[in-house]
C-alpha positions in Angstrom: 90.6 107.9 97.3 88.1 106.9 100.0 84.7 105.8 98.6 82.5 106.5 101.7 84.1 109.7 102.9 84.6 112.1 99.9 84.8 115.9 100.0 85.0 118.2 97.0 85.2 121.9 97.9 85.7 125.1 95.9 86.6 128.3 97.7 89.2 131.0 98.3 92.2 130.8 100.6 91.9 133.3 103.4 95.5 133.2 104.4 98.9 131.9 103.2 99.6 128.2 103.9 101.2 127.4 107.2 103.7 124.5 107.3 104.0 122.6 110.6 106.7 120.0 111.4 105.3 117.2 113.6 107.2 115.5 116.4 107.7 112.5 113.9 109.6 114.8 111.6 106.8 114.8 109.0 105.4 118.1 107.8 101.7 119.1 107.4 100.5 122.2 105.5 97.4 123.9 106.9 95.2 126.2 104.9 91.9 127.9 105.6 89.3 127.9 102.8 86.4 130.3 102.7 83.4 129.0 100.8 79.6 129.5 100.7 77.0 127.2 102.2 73.3 128.2 101.9 74.3 131.8 101.1 76.6 132.1 104.1 80.3 132.3 104.1 82.0 129.5 106.1 85.6 128.8 106.9 86.9 125.2 106.3 90.2 124.1 107.8 92.2 121.9 105.4 95.4 120.0 106.0 97.7 118.6 103.4 100.5 116.1 104.0 103.9 117.5 103.2 104.9 121.0 102.3 104.4 121.1 98.5 101.3 123.4 98.5 101.9 126.1 95.9 98.9 128.4 96.6 98.7 131.7 98.4 96.0 133.8 100.1 93.4 135.0 97.7 93.7 132.0 95.3 90.5 130.2 94.3 91.0 126.5 94.6 89.3 123.1 94.4 90.1 120.7 97.1 89.4 116.9 96.9 89.9 114.7 100.0 88.0 113.4 103.0 86.8 114.6 106.4 88.4 113.6 109.7 88.0 114.7 113.3 91.2 114.7 115.3 91.8 115.0 119.0 94.7 116.6 120.7 95.7 118.1 124.1 96.3 121.8 124.5 96.7 123.5 127.8 96.0 120.3 129.7 92.6 119.9 128.0 91.5 117.5 125.3 90.2 119.4 122.2 89.0 118.3 118.8 89.0 119.7 115.3 87.1 118.7 112.3 89.0 119.3 109.1 89.3 118.2 105.5 92.4 116.1 104.7 93.2 117.1 101.1 94.4 114.6 98.5 94.5 117.5 95.9 94.6 121.3 96.1 94.3 122.8 92.7 94.0 126.4 91.5 90.8 126.8 89.5 92.9 128.3 86.7 94.2 124.8 86.0 90.9 123.8 84.4 91.8 120.5 82.9 93.4 119.3 86.2 90.2 120.4 88.1 88.1 118.5 85.6 90.2 115.3 86.0 89.9 115.6 89.8 86.2 116.0 89.7 85.9 113.0 87.4 88.1 111.0 89.9 85.8 112.0 92.7 82.7 111.0 90.7 84.3 107.7 89.8 85.0 107.0 93.5 81.4 107.8 94.4 80.1 105.6 91.6 82.2 102.7 92.8 80.7 102.9 96.3 
């Protein structure tokens, strides 16, 4: 895990995961997470390498990963998107796994 760029989010999936196959043949799963910041609900785009995400809309999850900004061309215009790249997406009902993930994030921050 990155030590200078660490994200830990808790929120609810607003829609079912969307799997996209890239030109390289690799797949990426995109999810949208709704969470609260300063009493306001915000939407956070999350991408996960591969297609092994086993969550559905309405699930409350914890996401550990890092932030990145990517650039792409759409309609002849360069656009950008800031998103969380998830290393782990865990349902909050899996309490022990969530606790281990939080401990891992804490250890990464302590190592920095």
